[in-house]
C-alpha positions as a Markdown table, in Angstrom:
| # | Residue | x | y | z |
|---|---|---|---|---|
| 1 | Met | -31.5 | -49.4 | 25.9 |
| 2 | Arg | -33.2 | -50.2 | 29.2 |
| 3 | Arg | -36.7 | -49.0 | 29.5 |
| 4 | Trp | -39.6 | -49.6 | 31.8 |
| 5 | Phe | -41.9 | -52.1 | 30.3 |
| 6 | Met | -45.2 | -50.7 | 31.4 |
| 7 | Gly | -47.3 | -52.4 | 28.8 |
| 8 | Leu | -47.2 | -55.6 | 30.7 |
| 9 | Ala | -49.0 | -54.0 | 33.6 |
| 10 | Leu | -52.0 | -53.6 | 31.3 |
| 11 | Leu | -51.6 | -56.8 | 29.3 |
| 12 | Leu | -51.0 | -59.3 | 32.0 |
| 13 | Pro | -54.5 | -59.0 | 33.7 |
| 14 | Met | -56.1 | -59.7 | 30.3 |
| 15 | Val | -54.0 | -62.8 | 29.5 |
| 16 | Leu | -54.0 | -64.2 | 33.0 |
| 17 | Thr | -57.7 | -65.1 | 32.6 |
| 18 | Gly | -56.6 | -67.7 | 30.0 |
| 19 | Cys | -55.0 | -71.0 | 30.5 |
| 20 | Gly | -52.2 | -73.1 | 29.0 |
| 21 | Ser | -53.2 | -75.0 | 25.9 |
| 22 | Gly | -50.6 | -77.8 | 25.7 |
| 23 | Gln | -48.1 | -75.3 | 24.2 |
| 24 | Asp | -45.6 | -75.4 | 27.0 |
| 25 | Gln | -43.0 | -77.5 | 25.1 |
| 26 | Ala | -43.2 | -75.3 | 22.0 |
| 27 | Val | -42.7 | -72.2 | 24.2 |
| 28 | Arg | -39.8 | -73.8 | 25.9 |
| 29 | Asp | -38.2 | -74.8 | 22.6 |
| 30 | Ser | -38.6 | -71.2 | 21.2 |
| 31 | Ala | -37.2 | -69.7 | 24.4 |
| 32 | Ala | -34.3 | -72.2 | 24.4 |
| 33 | Ala | -33.5 | -71.4 | 20.7 |
| 34 | Phe | -33.4 | -67.7 | 21.5 |
| 35 | Gln | -31.2 | -68.3 | 24.5 |
| 36 | Asp | -28.9 | -70.5 | 22.5 |
| 37 | Ala | -28.5 | -67.9 | 19.8 |
| 38 | Val | -27.7 | -65.2 | 22.4 |
| 39 | Ala | -25.2 | -67.5 | 24.1 |
| 40 | Ala | -23.5 | -68.1 | 20.7 |
| 41 | Gln | -23.7 | -64.4 | 19.9 |
| 42 | Asp | -25.6 | -65.4 | 16.7 |
| 43 | Trp | -27.5 | -62.2 | 16.6 |
| 44 | Ala | -29.0 | -62.8 | 13.1 |
| 45 | Arg | -30.6 | -66.1 | 14.4 |
| 46 | Ala | -31.7 | -64.3 | 17.6 |
| 47 | Cys | -33.3 | -61.6 | 15.6 |
| 48 | Ala | -35.2 | -64.1 | 13.5 |
| 49 | Leu | -36.8 | -65.3 | 16.7 |
| 50 | Leu | -38.1 | -61.9 | 17.7 |
| 51 | Ala | -41.7 | -60.8 | 17.2 |
| 52 | Pro | -41.9 | -58.4 | 14.3 |
| 53 | Glu | -43.0 | -55.5 | 16.6 |
| 54 | Thr | -40.1 | -56.2 | 18.9 |
| 55 | Arg | -37.6 | -56.3 | 16.1 |
| 56 | Ser | -39.0 | -53.0 | 14.6 |
| 57 | Glu | -38.9 | -51.3 | 18.0 |
| 58 | Leu | -35.3 | -52.4 | 18.6 |
| 59 | Glu | -34.1 | -51.3 | 15.1 |
| 60 | Ser | -35.9 | -48.0 | 15.5 |
| 61 | Ala | -34.6 | -47.2 | 18.9 |
| 62 | Ala | -31.0 | -48.1 | 18.1 |
| 63 | Lys | -31.1 | -46.8 | 14.5 |
| 64 | Leu | -29.2 | -50.0 | 13.5 |
| 65 | Pro | -30.1 | -53.3 | 11.8 |
| 66 | Cys | -31.5 | -55.8 | 14.3 |
| 67 | Asp | -28.3 | -58.0 | 14.6 |
| 68 | Asp | -26.1 | -54.9 | 15.3 |
| 69 | Ala | -28.7 | -53.5 | 17.7 |
| 70 | Leu | -29.2 | -56.8 | 19.6 |
| 71 | Ala | -25.4 | -57.2 | 19.9 |
| 72 | Glu | -25.3 | -53.9 | 21.8 |
| 73 | Glu | -28.0 | -54.9 | 24.3 |
| 74 | Asp | -27.0 | -56.1 | 27.8 |
| 75 | Leu | -28.8 | -59.4 | 27.6 |
| 76 | Pro | -28.1 | -61.7 | 30.6 |
| 77 | Ala | -26.3 | -65.0 | 30.1 |
| 78 | Pro | -28.8 | -67.7 | 29.6 |
| 79 | Gly | -29.7 | -69.5 | 32.7 |
| 80 | Val | -31.7 | -72.6 | 33.7 |
| 81 | Pro | -35.4 | -72.2 | 33.1 |
| 82 | Asp | -37.5 | -72.2 | 36.2 |
| 83 | Asp | -41.1 | -72.2 | 34.9 |
| 84 | Val | -43.3 | -71.7 | 31.8 |
| 85 | Asp | -46.8 | -70.2 | 31.8 |
| 86 | Val | -48.9 | -70.1 | 28.7 |
| 87 | Phe | -51.9 | -67.8 | 28.5 |
| 88 | Gly | -53.6 | -68.2 | 25.1 |
| 89 | Thr | -51.4 | -66.5 | 22.6 |
| 90 | Met | -49.0 | -65.1 | 25.3 |
| 91 | Ala | -46.4 | -67.0 | 27.3 |
| 92 | Glu | -43.8 | -66.3 | 30.0 |
| 93 | Val | -40.6 | -68.2 | 30.6 |
| 94 | Arg | -38.9 | -67.5 | 33.9 |
| 95 | Tyr | -35.2 | -68.2 | 34.1 |
| 96 | Gln | -32.9 | -67.7 | 37.1 |
| 97 | Gly | -32.3 | -63.9 | 36.8 |
| 98 | Glu | -34.4 | -63.2 | 33.7 |
| 99 | Thr | -37.8 | -63.6 | 32.2 |
| 100 | Leu | -38.8 | -63.9 | 28.5 |
| 101 | Phe | -42.2 | -63.0 | 27.2 |
| 102 | Leu | -43.4 | -64.7 | 24.0 |
| 103 | Thr | -46.3 | -64.3 | 21.7 |
| 104 | Arg | -47.7 | -66.9 | 19.3 |
| 105 | Phe | -47.8 | -66.3 | 15.5 |
| 106 | Ala | -48.9 | -68.6 | 12.7 |
| 107 | Asp | -45.3 | -69.9 | 12.3 |
| 108 | Gly | -44.6 | -70.4 | 16.0 |
| 109 | Trp | -43.7 | -68.6 | 19.2 |
| 110 | Arg | -41.6 | -65.4 | 19.0 |
| 111 | Met | -39.9 | -63.3 | 21.7 |
| 112 | Phe | -42.0 | -60.2 | 22.5 |
| 113 | Ala | -39.6 | -59.1 | 25.4 |
| 114 | Ala | -36.3 | -60.4 | 26.6 |
| 115 | Gly | -33.8 | -59.6 | 29.3 |
| 116 | Cys | -36.7 | -58.8 | 31.7 |
| 117 | Thr | -36.1 | -58.4 | 35.4 |
| 118 | Pro | -38.7 | -57.5 | 38.0 |
| 119 | Gln | -38.6 | -53.9 | 39.1 |
| 120 | Gln | -40.7 | -52.1 | 41.7 |
| 121 | Pro | -43.1 | -50.4 | 41.3 |
| 122 | Lys | -43.2 | -51.4 | 37.6 |
| 123 | Pro | -43.7 | -55.0 | 36.7 |
| 124 | Tyr | -40.6 | -55.6 | 34.6 |
| 125 | Asp | -37.6 | -53.7 | 33.1 |
| 126 | Cys | -36.8 | -55.4 | 29.7 |
| 127 | Ala | -33.6 | -54.9 | 27.7 |
| 128 | Val | -35.6 | -55.7 | 24.5 |
| 129 | His | -39.3 | -55.4 | 24.0 |
| 130 | Gly | -42.1 | -54.5 | 21.5 |
| 131 | Gly | -43.9 | -51.3 | 21.6 |
C-alpha cells in the first residue's frame, strides 16, 4: 500500500512556523518504541503507537485489523536516527533511509506516517499514513 503522501505538502508550511518545545526526547522515545516494535514484528504494539486516524486509514485500505495490515506493509528496517524536529504538535524524525511523522495527543506522541521516503516532485511517499 504505497501512496503519495500529498497532505504533507499542505501541512508542512503551516507547522514550520512553529518551534520545538522541549519535546525532542519524548518524540525520540515514541519513534524508538515504534521502530523497536517493527523490528520485533510486534505488530499489536506498533499499532498501539499509531495515531487513531492512521490506524483507521490502514485498516480501511487493507480491509484487515491493524496488526495484520501493518505486517503486510513494506516498512524499512529501523535505522539510526539522524535528526528530530518538533513543530508544535507535529514532529519529524529522520532516520537513514526513512522518515517518521508524529503528532502529539493528550497521552503522548503517536505515528502519523511511517516508512516515508522523499519522492520528487511530491514531498514523501509513505507506506503508512493518516488520511
